[in-house]
ROKOLVO-118238 format. One line per 4 residues: number of its first residue (from 1); for each residue x, y, z of N, C-alpha, C. Coordinates in steps of 0.2 Angstrom, whole numbers, padded with zeros to 4 digits. Atoms other than C-alpha are relative to their C-alpha. Example, Ala and Ser with C-alpha at 12.3 -4.5 7.8 and 13.67 -1.06 7.14 Angstrom:
2
1	0004,-0006,0000,0062,-0022,0039,0004,0006,0000  -0004,-0006,-0001,0068,-0005,0036,-0004,0005,0003;
***
This chain:
370
1	0005,0005,-0002,0160,0066,-0160,-0006,-0001,-0004  0006,0001,0003,0145,0057,-0169,-0003,-0006,0002  0004,0003,-0003,0129,0050,-0163,-0002,-0005,-0007  0004,0006,0001,0121,0035,-0171,-0003,-0005,0003;
5	0005,0006,-0005,0106,0024,-0168,0001,-0007,-0004  0000,0007,0000,0108,0005,-0171,-0006,-0004,-0001  0004,0003,0000,0093,-0002,-0177,-0003,-0006,-0002  0002,0009,0000,0094,-0019,-0182,0005,-0008,0000;
9	-0003,0004,-0003,0103,-0034,-0180,0008,-0002,-0002  -0008,-0001,0003,0120,-0033,-0190,0003,0004,0003  -0001,-0005,-0003,0122,-0016,-0182,0001,-0003,0009  0002,0003,-0007,0117,-0024,-0165,0008,-0004,0001;
13	-0007,0003,-0001,0131,-0038,-0168,0007,0001,0000  -0007,-0004,0001,0145,-0026,-0173,0001,0002,0006  -0004,-0006,-0007,0147,-0018,-0155,0000,-0005,0004  -0004,0005,-0005,0150,-0037,-0148,0008,0000,0002;
17	-0008,0000,-0002,0169,-0035,-0148,0001,0006,0004  -0003,-0006,-0005,0168,-0018,-0138,-0004,0000,0005  0005,0001,-0007,0153,-0021,-0126,0005,0001,0005  -0001,0001,-0007,0160,-0029,-0112,0004,0004,0002;
21	-0005,-0004,-0003,0175,-0019,-0113,-0001,0007,0002  0003,-0006,-0002,0167,-0003,-0113,-0004,0001,0007  0002,-0001,-0008,0157,-0008,-0098,0004,-0002,0005  -0006,0001,-0006,0171,-0014,-0088,0003,0005,0002;
25	-0005,-0005,-0003,0180,0001,-0089,-0008,0007,0001  0003,-0007,-0002,0163,0012,-0083,-0001,0000,0009  0001,0000,-0006,0157,0017,-0066,-0006,-0005,0000  0006,0008,-0002,0141,0003,-0066,0004,-0005,-0005;
29	-0001,0005,0005,0146,-0013,-0072,-0001,-0007,0005  0004,0006,-0004,0135,-0027,-0067,-0004,-0005,-0005  0000,0006,0005,0130,-0044,-0075,-0007,0001,-0004  0007,-0002,0003,0113,-0035,-0081,0002,0003,-0007;
33	-0001,-0006,0004,0122,-0025,-0094,0006,-0005,-0004  -0004,0004,0005,0134,-0040,-0101,-0002,-0001,-0006  0001,0004,0006,0134,-0046,-0119,-0004,-0004,0000  0004,0003,0000,0128,-0059,-0116,-0006,-0001,0003;
37	0004,0000,-0003,0114,-0056,-0105,-0006,0006,-0006  0005,-0004,0008,0108,-0042,-0119,-0001,-0003,-0004  0003,0005,0007,0110,-0053,-0134,-0003,-0007,0001  0005,0007,-0001,0103,-0069,-0127,-0007,0001,0002;
41	0007,-0003,0000,0089,-0059,-0120,-0002,0005,-0007  0003,-0003,0006,0086,-0049,-0136,-0002,-0007,-0005  0005,0003,0003,0085,-0066,-0144,-0007,-0004,0000  0007,0002,-0002,0071,-0071,-0136,-0006,0005,0001;
45	0004,-0003,-0001,0060,-0056,-0133,0000,0006,-0008  -0002,-0004,0007,0066,-0047,-0152,-0007,0003,-0003  0005,-0001,0003,0048,-0049,-0158,-0004,0004,0004  0003,-0004,-0004,0042,-0038,-0144,0002,0008,-0001;
49	-0003,-0006,-0001,0053,-0024,-0146,0003,0004,-0007  -0007,-0002,0004,0065,-0012,-0158,0005,0004,0002  -0007,-0004,-0005,0083,-0008,-0156,-0001,0006,-0003  -0001,-0006,0003,0087,0008,-0155,0005,0004,0005;
53	-0010,-0001,-0004,0106,0009,-0147,0001,0007,-0004  -0002,-0005,0001,0113,0025,-0146,0009,-0002,0000  -0008,0003,-0002,0132,0023,-0150,0003,0006,-0003  -0006,-0004,0001,0145,0037,-0150,0006,-0003,-0002;
57	-0007,0000,0003,0159,0038,-0161,0003,0004,-0001  -0005,-0007,-0001,0175,0047,-0161,0002,0000,-0009  0000,-0001,0009,0181,0053,-0179,0005,-0005,-0004  -0003,0007,0004,0192,0036,-0182,-0006,-0004,0000;
61	0006,0004,-0001,0175,0027,-0180,-0001,-0004,0006  -0001,0005,-0004,0180,0019,-0164,-0007,0003,0005  0006,-0002,-0006,0166,0017,-0151,0002,0001,0006  -0002,-0002,-0006,0167,0028,-0136,-0006,0000,0005;
65	0006,-0002,-0006,0150,0028,-0128,-0007,-0005,-0003  0007,0001,0000,0133,0018,-0128,-0004,-0002,0003  0006,0001,-0005,0117,0018,-0124,-0004,-0004,-0003  0004,0005,0003,0107,0003,-0125,-0007,0000,0002;
69	0008,-0002,-0002,0089,0007,-0127,-0003,-0004,-0006  0002,0003,0006,0075,-0001,-0137,-0007,0005,0002  0008,-0003,0001,0056,0004,-0141,-0005,-0006,0002  0005,0006,0003,0041,-0007,-0137,-0005,0003,0007;
73	0005,0000,-0007,0027,-0008,-0125,0000,-0005,0008  0003,0005,-0005,0023,-0017,-0107,-0006,-0005,-0003  0008,0006,0001,0011,-0033,-0110,-0004,0001,0007  0006,0002,-0005,0002,-0029,-0093,-0002,0009,0005;
77	0002,-0008,-0004,-0005,-0013,-0083,-0003,0004,-0006  0002,-0007,0007,-0011,0005,-0092,0006,0000,-0003  -0004,-0003,0005,0008,0007,-0099,-0001,-0004,-0005  0000,0004,0009,0004,-0007,-0112,-0004,0004,-0007;
81	0003,-0006,0007,-0004,0008,-0123,0005,0005,-0001  -0005,-0006,0004,0011,0019,-0124,0006,-0006,0000  -0006,0003,0005,0027,0015,-0133,0005,0003,0004  -0006,-0002,-0004,0042,0017,-0121,0006,-0001,-0003;
85	-0005,-0003,-0001,0058,0022,-0124,0006,-0004,0007  -0004,0001,-0007,0069,0011,-0111,0007,-0006,-0001  -0006,0007,0001,0085,-0001,-0106,-0002,-0003,-0006  0000,0005,0003,0088,-0014,-0118,0001,-0005,0008;
89	0001,0005,-0006,0082,-0029,-0107,-0003,0003,0005  0004,-0005,-0008,0074,-0016,-0093,-0005,-0001,-0002  0008,0001,0000,0056,-0021,-0100,-0002,-0005,-0001  0000,0007,0004,0047,-0036,-0104,0001,-0004,0006;
93	0000,0005,-0003,0045,-0051,-0095,0005,-0001,0004  -0005,0000,-0004,0063,-0054,-0090,0005,0007,0000  -0003,-0006,-0001,0070,-0037,-0082,0009,0001,0001  -0008,0000,-0002,0089,-0033,-0080,-0001,0005,0008;
97	-0001,-0002,-0005,0092,-0025,-0061,0003,0005,0002  -0005,-0005,-0002,0106,-0013,-0061,0000,0004,-0008  0001,-0002,0008,0105,-0003,-0080,0003,0006,-0001  -0005,-0005,0003,0115,0010,-0087,0001,0001,-0005;
101	-0003,-0001,0007,0122,0018,-0101,0008,-0003,0001  -0004,0001,0000,0139,0013,-0105,0007,0005,-0002  -0005,-0007,-0001,0153,0028,-0101,0005,-0003,0003  -0006,0001,-0006,0170,0025,-0096,0001,0005,0004;
105	-0001,-0004,-0006,0173,0031,-0080,0004,0005,0001  -0003,-0006,-0001,0178,0050,-0077,-0001,0004,-0008  0002,-0006,0006,0170,0055,-0094,-0005,0002,-0003  0009,0002,0000,0152,0055,-0090,0000,0008,-0001;
109	0001,-0003,0004,0153,0072,-0093,0000,0005,-0004  -0001,0001,0008,0160,0073,-0110,-0005,-0002,-0001  0004,0004,0002,0152,0060,-0115,-0008,-0002,0001  0007,-0001,-0003,0134,0058,-0108,-0005,0004,-0004;
113	0005,-0004,0002,0126,0073,-0113,-0001,0000,-0005  0000,-0001,0008,0131,0070,-0132,-0003,-0006,-0002  0003,0005,0002,0125,0052,-0130,-0007,0000,0001  0007,0001,0000,0109,0058,-0123,-0004,0002,-0006;
117	0002,-0004,0003,0105,0067,-0138,-0002,-0004,-0006  0005,0006,0004,0096,0050,-0144,-0005,0000,0002  0008,-0001,-0001,0081,0056,-0134,-0001,0005,-0005  0000,-0004,0006,0081,0071,-0147,-0003,-0004,-0005;
121	-0002,0003,0007,0086,0060,-0161,-0008,-0005,-0001  0006,0005,0000,0069,0047,-0157,-0006,0004,0003  0005,-0002,-0003,0058,0060,-0152,-0006,-0001,-0007  0005,0002,0004,0040,0055,-0161,-0001,-0007,-0001;
125	0001,0008,0001,0044,0037,-0160,-0002,-0004,0008  0000,-0001,-0008,0042,0038,-0140,-0006,0004,0001  0001,-0003,-0005,0029,0041,-0130,-0001,0001,0008  -0002,0000,-0005,0035,0039,-0114,0008,-0004,0001;
129	-0007,0001,-0003,0055,0035,-0107,-0003,-0003,0008  -0001,0002,-0007,0056,0023,-0093,0006,-0004,-0001  -0009,0003,-0002,0074,0020,-0088,-0001,-0003,0008  0000,0002,-0005,0072,0008,-0075,0006,-0002,0005;
133	-0003,0001,-0004,0083,0003,-0061,0008,0002,-0002  -0006,-0003,0000,0098,0015,-0064,0001,0000,0007  -0003,0001,-0004,0110,0015,-0051,-0002,0007,0002  -0003,-0006,-0003,0109,0031,-0039,0005,0004,-0002;
137	-0005,-0003,-0001,0125,0034,-0038,0004,0002,-0007  0002,0001,0006,0126,0032,-0057,0006,0008,-0002  -0001,-0008,0001,0138,0049,-0065,-0004,0000,-0005  0004,-0001,0005,0126,0047,-0079,-0006,0003,0003;
141	0005,-0003,-0005,0111,0052,-0066,-0002,0005,-0002  0002,-0007,0001,0111,0068,-0067,-0001,0002,-0008  0001,0000,0006,0114,0069,-0086,-0006,-0001,-0004  0006,0003,0005,0101,0058,-0091,-0006,0006,0002;
145	0007,-0001,-0004,0088,0068,-0080,-0001,0007,-0003  0001,-0005,0003,0093,0085,-0087,-0001,-0001,-0008  0002,0002,0007,0093,0079,-0105,-0007,-0001,-0002  0005,0001,0001,0076,0072,-0103,-0004,0005,0002;
149	0003,-0007,-0003,0070,0088,-0095,-0001,0004,-0005  -0001,-0005,0005,0075,0099,-0109,-0005,-0003,-0007  0004,0005,0006,0064,0085,-0123,-0008,0000,0002  0008,0002,-0002,0050,0081,-0113,-0004,0003,0004;
153	0005,-0003,-0003,0036,0083,-0101,0001,-0003,0008  0000,0004,-0005,0037,0077,-0081,0005,-0005,0001  -0006,0004,-0001,0055,0070,-0082,0002,0002,0009  -0002,0000,-0005,0062,0065,-0067,0000,-0009,0004;
157	-0003,0006,-0002,0065,0050,-0055,-0010,0000,0005  0005,0005,-0003,0047,0040,-0052,0000,-0005,0009  0000,0005,-0006,0052,0027,-0038,0009,0001,0000  -0006,0002,0000,0067,0026,-0030,0001,-0007,0007;
161	0000,0006,-0004,0071,0007,-0022,0006,-0002,0004  -0006,0004,-0005,0082,0000,-0009,0002,-0008,-0004  -0003,0008,0001,0094,-0014,-0011,0005,-0001,0004  -0003,0000,-0007,0098,-0020,0005,0008,-0006,-0003;
165	-0006,0002,0000,0117,-0026,0005,0003,-0003,0006  -0003,0000,-0005,0129,-0037,0015,0007,0002,-0003  -0007,-0001,0002,0146,-0031,0018,0006,-0007,0003  -0003,0006,-0003,0157,-0046,0019,0007,0001,0002;
169	-0003,-0004,-0001,0171,-0047,0028,0008,-0005,-0005  -0004,0003,0003,0189,-0056,0025,0002,-0007,0002  0001,0007,-0002,0184,-0073,0032,-0006,0000,0004  0005,0000,-0005,0169,-0079,0038,0000,-0002,0008;
173	-0001,-0002,-0008,0176,-0081,0056,-0001,0006,0001  0002,-0005,-0002,0175,-0063,0056,-0007,0003,-0002  0009,-0004,0001,0158,-0060,0047,-0003,-0002,0004  0005,0001,-0005,0151,-0072,0060,0000,0004,0006;
177	0001,-0001,-0007,0157,-0065,0074,-0005,0008,0000  0005,-0007,0003,0147,-0048,0066,-0006,-0003,0002  0005,0000,0002,0132,-0055,0065,-0003,-0003,0008  0002,0000,-0007,0119,-0055,0082,0001,-0008,0002;
181	0000,0007,-0003,0121,-0069,0094,-0004,-0005,-0002  0006,0004,0000,0104,-0076,0093,-0002,-0004,-0008  0002,0002,0006,0103,-0076,0074,0006,-0006,-0003  -0006,0004,0001,0121,-0084,0074,-0001,-0007,0004;
185	0000,0007,-0003,0116,-0098,0085,-0005,-0004,-0004  0007,0004,0003,0099,-0103,0077,0004,-0001,-0007  -0001,0002,0007,0107,-0104,0059,0005,-0007,0001  -0004,0003,-0001,0122,-0115,0066,-0005,-0007,0004;
189	0005,0005,-0002,0108,-0126,0075,-0004,-0003,-0004  0003,0003,0004,0097,-0127,0061,0003,-0006,-0005  -0005,0003,0004,0112,-0133,0050,0000,-0006,0003  -0002,0007,-0002,0116,-0146,0063,-0006,-0004,0000;
193	0008,0005,0001,0098,-0152,0063,0003,-0005,-0007  0001,0000,0005,0099,-0152,0046,0005,-0008,-0002  -0006,0005,0000,0116,-0164,0045,-0002,-0008,0004  0002,0006,-0004,0109,-0175,0059,-0005,-0005,-0002;
197	0006,0003,0001,0092,-0180,0054,0000,-0002,-0007  0000,0000,0008,0096,-0179,0034,0006,-0001,-0002  -0007,0001,0002,0114,-0181,0034,0000,0003,-0009  -0001,-0005,0005,0113,-0163,0025,0007,0000,0000;
201	-0009,-0005,0003,0129,-0154,0018,-0002,0004,-0007  -0001,-0008,0004,0133,-0138,0007,0007,-0002,-0006  -0005,0001,0006,0142,-0139,-0010,-0003,0006,-0005  0001,-0006,0006,0141,-0131,-0028,0000,-0003,-0004;
205	0001,0001,0005,0135,-0131,-0043,0006,-0002,-0005  -0005,-0003,0006,0149,-0135,-0056,-0001,-0002,-0006  0000,-0001,0005,0153,-0134,-0073,-0003,-0007,-0003  0002,0008,0003,0149,-0154,-0077,-0007,0001,0002;
209	0005,0002,-0001,0133,-0154,-0068,-0005,0008,-0002  0005,-0006,0001,0126,-0135,-0073,-0006,-0001,-0002  0007,0002,0003,0112,-0141,-0084,-0004,-0002,0004  0005,0005,-0004,0105,-0155,-0073,-0001,0006,0007;
213	-0001,-0002,-0007,0107,-0143,-0057,-0004,0007,0000  0005,-0009,0000,0098,-0127,-0064,-0007,-0004,-0002  0005,0000,0001,0085,-0135,-0070,-0006,-0007,0006  0002,0005,-0007,0083,-0146,-0052,-0001,0007,0004;
217	0000,-0006,-0006,0084,-0128,-0043,-0007,0003,-0005  0008,-0001,0002,0070,-0122,-0055,-0006,-0002,0002  0003,0005,-0001,0060,-0136,-0049,-0001,0002,0010  0002,-0004,-0006,0061,-0130,-0032,-0002,0007,0002;
221	0002,-0007,0001,0059,-0111,-0035,-0010,-0001,-0002  0008,-0001,0003,0041,-0116,-0043,-0004,-0003,0005  0005,0004,-0006,0035,-0125,-0027,-0002,0006,0004  0002,-0007,-0003,0034,-0106,-0021,-0006,0004,-0005;
225	0006,-0004,0004,0023,-0102,-0036,-0004,-0004,-0002  0001,0005,0004,0013,-0114,-0041,-0005,0003,-0004  0002,-0004,0006,0003,-0101,-0050,0001,0002,-0004  -0007,-0003,0005,0018,-0098,-0060,-0001,0008,-0001;
229	0000,-0006,0000,0017,-0080,-0054,0008,0002,-0001  -0009,-0001,-0003,0037,-0080,-0053,0002,0002,-0006  -0003,-0003,0008,0044,-0070,-0068,0005,-0005,-0004  -0006,0004,0001,0059,-0081,-0067,-0001,-0008,-0005;
233	0001,0006,0003,0048,-0097,-0073,-0005,0001,-0007  0005,0001,0005,0035,-0090,-0087,0005,-0001,-0005  -0005,0005,0005,0043,-0100,-0103,0004,0004,-0003  -0005,-0003,0002,0050,-0087,-0112,0005,0002,0004;
237	-0004,-0003,-0006,0058,-0078,-0096,0007,-0006,0002  -0006,0008,0000,0066,-0098,-0093,0002,0000,-0003  -0004,0003,0007,0072,-0102,-0110,0005,0005,0000  -0004,-0002,-0001,0080,-0087,-0108,0007,0001,0006;
241	-0004,0002,-0006,0087,-0089,-0090,0004,-0005,0001  -0004,0006,0002,0093,-0105,-0093,0003,-0001,-0005  -0008,-0003,0003,0103,-0101,-0107,0007,0002,0000  -0003,-0003,-0002,0111,-0089,-0099,0003,-0003,0006;
245	-0003,0004,-0006,0113,-0098,-0082,0005,-0006,-0002  -0004,0005,0002,0121,-0114,-0090,0006,0002,-0003  -0006,-0003,0004,0133,-0104,-0100,0005,0005,0006  -0005,-0005,-0003,0139,-0092,-0085,0001,-0005,0007;
249	-0002,0004,-0006,0137,-0107,-0071,0008,-0003,-0003  -0008,0004,0004,0152,-0115,-0083,0005,0004,0000  -0005,-0004,0001,0160,-0100,-0085,0006,0003,0006  0000,-0002,-0008,0160,-0095,-0065,-0003,0010,0000;
253	0004,-0007,0000,0149,-0078,-0070,-0006,-0002,0004  0005,0003,-0005,0136,-0086,-0058,0001,-0007,0004  -0002,0005,-0005,0137,-0097,-0044,-0008,-0002,0003  0008,0004,-0004,0123,-0109,-0036,0002,-0006,0006;
257	-0001,0003,-0003,0128,-0115,-0020,-0005,-0001,0005  0006,0004,0000,0116,-0127,-0013,0001,-0003,0006  0000,0007,-0005,0112,-0140,0002,-0003,-0006,-0003  0001,0006,0004,0110,-0157,-0002,-0002,-0006,0005;
261	0000,0006,-0006,0103,-0174,0006,0000,-0003,-0006  -0001,0005,0006,0109,-0188,-0004,0003,0004,-0006  -0004,-0005,0006,0113,-0183,-0021,-0007,0006,-0004  0005,-0005,0003,0096,-0171,-0021,0002,0006,0002;
265	0001,-0006,-0001,0096,-0153,-0021,-0006,0003,0007  0005,-0002,-0003,0085,-0146,-0007,-0002,0008,0002  0000,-0008,-0001,0089,-0127,-0005,0006,0002,-0005  -0005,-0006,0001,0099,-0114,-0013,0000,0004,-0003;
269	-0001,-0003,0000,0104,-0099,-0019,0003,0003,-0008  -0003,-0001,0007,0107,-0093,-0038,0001,0008,-0001  0000,-0007,0003,0115,-0076,-0044,0008,-0001,-0005  -0006,-0001,0004,0128,-0068,-0052,0007,0005,0003;
273	-0006,-0004,-0003,0147,-0062,-0050,0003,0005,-0004  -0001,-0005,0004,0153,-0046,-0055,0005,0004,0006  -0003,-0002,-0005,0168,-0039,-0050,0002,-0002,0006  -0002,0004,-0005,0171,-0041,-0031,-0008,0001,0003;
277	0007,0000,-0002,0151,-0042,-0029,-0003,-0007,0000  0006,0009,0002,0137,-0056,-0029,-0007,0004,0000  0007,-0001,0002,0119,-0052,-0036,-0003,-0004,0002  0004,0003,0000,0108,-0062,-0027,-0006,0000,-0004;
281	0005,0001,0008,0095,-0068,-0041,-0007,-0002,0003  0005,0003,-0002,0085,-0081,-0035,0000,-0005,0004  -0003,0002,-0004,0082,-0092,-0022,-0008,-0008,0001  0006,0004,0002,0072,-0109,-0022,0003,-0005,0007;
285	-0001,0004,-0002,0072,-0122,-0009,-0006,-0007,0002  0005,0006,0001,0061,-0140,-0006,-0005,0003,0008  0003,-0003,-0007,0046,-0134,0006,-0003,-0005,0007  0002,0002,-0004,0045,-0149,0014,0006,0001,0006;
289	-0006,-0002,-0003,0061,-0143,0024,0000,0005,0003  0001,-0004,-0002,0054,-0128,0030,0002,0001,0007  -0003,-0002,-0006,0057,-0130,0046,0009,-0001,0001  -0006,-0002,-0002,0076,-0129,0046,0003,0007,-0005;
293	-0001,-0007,0004,0073,-0112,0037,0007,0001,-0006  -0004,0003,0005,0081,-0118,0021,0003,0008,-0003  -0004,-0006,0000,0082,-0098,0015,0005,0003,0003  -0007,-0003,-0005,0093,-0092,0027,0006,-0005,0000;
297	-0007,0003,0003,0104,-0107,0025,0004,-0001,-0004  -0003,-0001,0006,0106,-0104,0008,0002,0007,0001  -0003,-0007,0000,0112,-0086,0013,0006,-0002,0004  -0004,0002,-0004,0122,-0093,0026,0008,-0002,-0005;
301	-0003,0004,0005,0130,-0105,0014,0003,0004,-0005  0001,-0006,0005,0131,-0092,0000,0005,0006,0001  -0007,-0005,-0002,0142,-0078,0010,0005,-0004,0001  -0007,0004,-0002,0155,-0092,0016,0002,0000,-0007;
305	-0004,0003,0007,0157,-0097,-0004,0002,0009,-0002  -0003,-0007,0001,0157,-0077,-0007,0006,0000,0003  -0004,-0002,-0001,0169,-0075,0003,0007,-0004,0000  -0006,0006,0001,0182,-0090,0000,0000,0002,-0009;
309	0000,-0004,0007,0180,-0081,-0019,0004,0007,0001  -0006,-0006,-0003,0187,-0064,-0010,-0005,0006,-0003  0002,-0007,0001,0173,-0054,-0015,-0003,0003,0007  0001,-0004,-0008,0166,-0041,-0003,-0008,0004,0002;
313	0007,-0001,-0001,0148,-0036,-0006,-0005,-0006,-0003  0007,0006,0001,0130,-0047,-0006,-0004,0007,-0002  0008,-0004,0001,0117,-0036,-0015,-0006,-0005,-0002  0006,0003,0000,0101,-0042,-0013,-0005,0001,-0005;
317	0005,-0003,0005,0093,-0033,-0027,-0006,0004,0004  0007,-0005,0001,0076,-0022,-0027,-0003,-0006,0006  0007,0003,-0002,0063,-0028,-0015,0001,0000,0008  0000,-0002,-0008,0058,-0025,0005,-0003,-0008,0003;
321	0002,0004,-0002,0059,-0041,0013,0001,-0002,0006  -0003,0002,-0007,0058,-0046,0032,0007,-0002,0001  -0006,0003,-0001,0072,-0058,0031,0007,0003,-0001  -0007,-0004,0001,0084,-0046,0024,0003,0003,0006;
325	-0002,-0002,-0006,0085,-0038,0041,0006,-0003,0004  -0005,0004,-0005,0094,-0052,0049,0006,0001,-0004  -0003,0001,0001,0105,-0051,0037,0007,0006,-0003  -0004,-0007,0004,0111,-0033,0029,0001,0006,0006;
329	-0004,-0007,-0004,0121,-0018,0037,-0002,0006,-0004  -0002,-0005,0003,0121,-0006,0024,-0005,-0001,-0007  0007,0000,0006,0108,-0002,0006,0004,0004,-0006  0001,-0005,0004,0110,0006,-0010,-0006,0001,-0004;
333	0006,-0001,0004,0097,0013,-0024,0000,-0001,-0003  -0001,-0001,0007,0092,0010,-0040,-0006,0005,-0001  0006,-0007,0002,0080,0024,-0049,-0004,-0002,-0004  0006,0001,0008,0065,0023,-0061,0000,0005,-0003;
337	-0002,-0007,0003,0067,0038,-0071,-0005,0000,-0006  0005,-0002,0006,0052,0045,-0083,-0001,0004,-0002  0001,-0005,0004,0048,0056,-0096,-0007,0000,-0005  0006,-0001,0005,0033,0061,-0107,0001,0002,-0007;
341	0002,-0005,0006,0031,0067,-0125,-0008,0005,0003  0006,-0007,-0001,0022,0085,-0122,-0008,-0003,-0006  0005,-0001,0005,0011,0081,-0139,-0003,-0006,0000  0006,0008,0001,0004,0063,-0135,-0005,0000,0005;
345	0007,-0002,-0002,-0013,0063,-0132,0001,-0007,0005  -0001,0010,-0004,-0010,0042,-0125,0002,0003,0007  -0003,-0002,-0007,0003,0051,-0113,-0005,0002,0003  0003,-0003,-0005,-0009,0063,-0106,-0006,-0004,0003;
349	0005,0004,-0006,-0024,0053,-0102,0003,-0006,0002  -0002,0003,-0003,-0011,0041,-0096,0001,0002,0007  -0004,-0003,-0006,-0003,0052,-0084,-0008,0002,0004  0007,-0003,-0004,-0023,0061,-0079,-0002,-0008,0004;
353	0007,0007,-0004,-0031,0042,-0075,0007,-0001,0005  -0003,0001,-0007,-0014,0038,-0064,-0001,0004,0006  -0001,-0006,-0006,-0015,0055,-0056,-0007,-0001,0005  0006,0000,-0005,-0033,0053,-0050,-0001,-0006,0003;
357	0001,0006,-0004,-0031,0033,-0047,0004,0000,0007  -0004,0002,-0007,-0017,0038,-0034,-0004,0007,0004  0008,-0006,-0005,-0032,0054,-0028,0000,-0005,0006  0004,0002,-0004,-0042,0042,-0024,0002,-0007,0005;
361	-0003,0005,-0003,-0031,0027,-0018,0001,0004,0009  -0001,-0005,-0007,-0024,0043,-0003,-0006,-0001,0003  0006,-0001,-0004,-0041,0048,0000,-0004,-0007,0004  0003,0006,-0004,-0047,0030,0004,0004,-0001,0004;
365	-0006,0001,-0006,-0031,0027,0014,-0003,0003,0005  0002,-0003,-0006,-0036,0042,0024,-0006,-0001,0004  0005,0000,-0002,-0053,0038,0026,0001,-0006,0006  -0002,0007,-0005,-0047,0019,0034,0002,0002,0006;
369	-0005,-0003,-0007,-0034,0029,0046,-0005,0001,0005  0006,-0003,-0004,-0051,0038,0053,-0002,-0003,0006;
***
């Protein structure tokens, strides 16, 4: 096996023919690692980062595993002072939600330790490693932590985030029968009101109207972020998401089930399809229709759409919100893994300042509790 580091556009583009095929053979197969995602993301954000993609080749030169990595700085917070080694498309304004190395399932013990040689090869170029949103169940996880422990300080999991999930049945009727009675009745009542008072109805974005409907959805989403704080709609992030969304809505990799009144969208959910899973990415709804619980009606209709497609898991991705408890029965977790260059002064200062801030916050919290 031979490990090489891809640092230029030509080397990156040369990986396109093998990228998705390798991803599909792995234990972790998510839309956030698809070629379309990483390629379009790089088109928009390449000025902020340096490609450092680890590629493991066999003796015939064939690509057998990929570590999709890059080096750069975060734009906000104390971390903006450090050069980070992180997942490609895992840092910056628009971040992927489930990230990993591309390694064929069953070969992780053989290939991942070799692929992790990238950490040592790049020593001196990074001050911190930040691998965000690695699935906890990934077979690559223990190998990554072990490799970082051997070439850095402070290696380990810094954040463990829950992703609430809906287990979907074979039919909507089966799923609905398992819902709490009060929740089920309330949803039916609100949808009937929407139909009666506004002639509302459920439908989906098609390939023909993907571009116009995605823009319409963005405006609904924007209503809930008047100060522009949604990372979905910052100028560069939106250019990326719009290009990706139009392409994937047309191909079926993304879906956008929505409620309509007349010809206009009043609420919908946008997300991605991978294997038998749906990834709930964004929600948008007309604020004047708040009394109908448009977010819940959107989930209700999206679950029906997913069941009709034969999907089995509805992943709500990271984040703890009260509404998720009304729908989800299970969860899984993603991990943020970090490590630091032992000889970096800036990394040492960062860790010291962060420790002091955490100590102060704990002390204040204890005083407030007294």
